[in-house]
N, C-alpha and C positions, 0 to 999 in steps of 0.2 A: 659812968662811962668815961672811958678815956678817949679823948680825941687827940689824934696826932695831926698836928698841923705841919705840913711841909711847905717849904717855900717853892717858888716857881723854878728856881735853878736846881733844887734837889729833885723835883719831879722830872725835869729834863734829863738829869744824869741817870736816874733810875730807868727811864725809857730807853736811853742810849745804851745802857748796859744790857737790858733785856733784848734789844734789837741786835746787839753785837753777839750775844750768846746764841740767839736763834740763827744768825748768819753763820757762825762758826759751826753750829750743829749741822746745818745743811751742807756746808763744805766738807765736813767730816764724812757724812753719808755718801756724798758724791765720790769722794776719794776712795772710800771703801769699795763702792760698787765698781769703779774703774780698776782698782787694784786686783779685784777678783778676776777680771778679764785678762789682765796682763800677766798673771801668774800661770795662765794656761799656755802650753806649748803651741807654736804656730802650726797651722794646718799644712800638710804636705802639698806643695805646688808641683803639679805634673806638667812638664814642658814637653810638647810633642816633638819628636825628632823628624827632620826633613829627610825625605827619601829621594835619591837621585840615582836612578838605574837607567843604563843605556846599553841594552843587550838585544840586538835584533829588533823584533817587533815590540818587545817589552820595554817600556820606558815611561818615566813621569818626571816632569820638571816641577820642583816644589814651588817655584816662583810664578810659573804660568801653567797651572795644572790642566787647563783646557786647551793648551797649545797642541797643534797637530804637526809641528815641524819635526818631531822625532819619529813619526810614523814613516814606514818605508813607502816609497812611491812605486806605482806599478811599472814594470819594465817597459821600455820603449817597444814599439812594434817590431816584431821579428821579420817582417816582410822586408826584403831587400829593396833599397832605394833604386830608382831607375839609373841606368848608366848615364854619365854626363853626356849631353848632346854636343854636337859639333858647333861650337860657338862661332866659328868663322862664317857660318851661314847667316848669323845675325849682324855681321859687320858689313857696312856699306861705304864705299868710297864715294863721297858726294862731289868732290872737286879737287883740283890741283891748281895752284897759282904760284907766281913768282918766277924769277930767272932760273935757268938750269942749275946754277951753283948754290942757290938759296931758295929751294922750293918749299912750299907749305901744302900739306895734304889735309883735306877735311874728311874725317872718318866719323860717321854717326854724329855729325854736327859738332865735333871737337877738333880744333886745329892741332896738327903735329908737324914738327920739322924732322929732319933726318936725325937718327939716333936719340930721339926723344921718347920717354916712357910716360904712360898715363892710363887712366881708367875711362872707359866709355860705357854708356848704358847699352845693354843688349838684352832684350827680352825683359824678364822680371828682375834681373840683377845687373852687376857690373863686371866687365872683363878688363883685365890688365893687359895692355899691349905695348910693344916697342916697335917703332918704325925703323926698319933696317935700310930701306932704299926707296927713293921716290923717283919714278920714271916719268915719261911724258903722259902716259895714259894708264899707269898702274902703280901700285905701292906694294912693297914686300914688307910684311909685318910678322913679328914673333908673338905668339899668343901664350900667355902664362898657362902652364899645364899641358901644353902640347910640345912635341919634340921638333917637328918640321915647321919651317916658316911657311906662311900662306901668302899668296899673291892676290891682291884685291884689284879688280879691273874697274875702270871708270865707266859708269853706266851713262851712256849718251842717250838722253831722251830728247829727241828733237820734236818740236811742235810742228804740226803740219802747216805749210804755207799755202794760203788761199790765193790763187791767181785770178 
């Protein structure tokens, strides 16, 4: 019998070569498997197109598909609104003070001098007025939206005097 005696360094080199060959074989198989997949043409990618139509009641916003802002709103009531009421009835002259050349009138708790414009609360809204003239017991005002000036009389409410 022939006995082959190898040194320890020779054994290591043989093992190293065998391990290197095994590793190279595995890398080759992996490369072949990946190469087979890359040779295939890429699958078609379908990109959906956004639709943005705005015609009457038909419409869709591609960015906000559940939005209702493109829908038509119901028309306003066709019932005619009531005619504007006489706003001069809502104005009240509360007081007049000052010397005759520089008087101040208090209309709906807002002070006015002669030729002064401003807004006063009247009912549920505001009324724009301009004071044309301030007399001893009356004020002539021009109300926005009316043609003729209106005279407001001072309401003298005297308290009863007990004797």
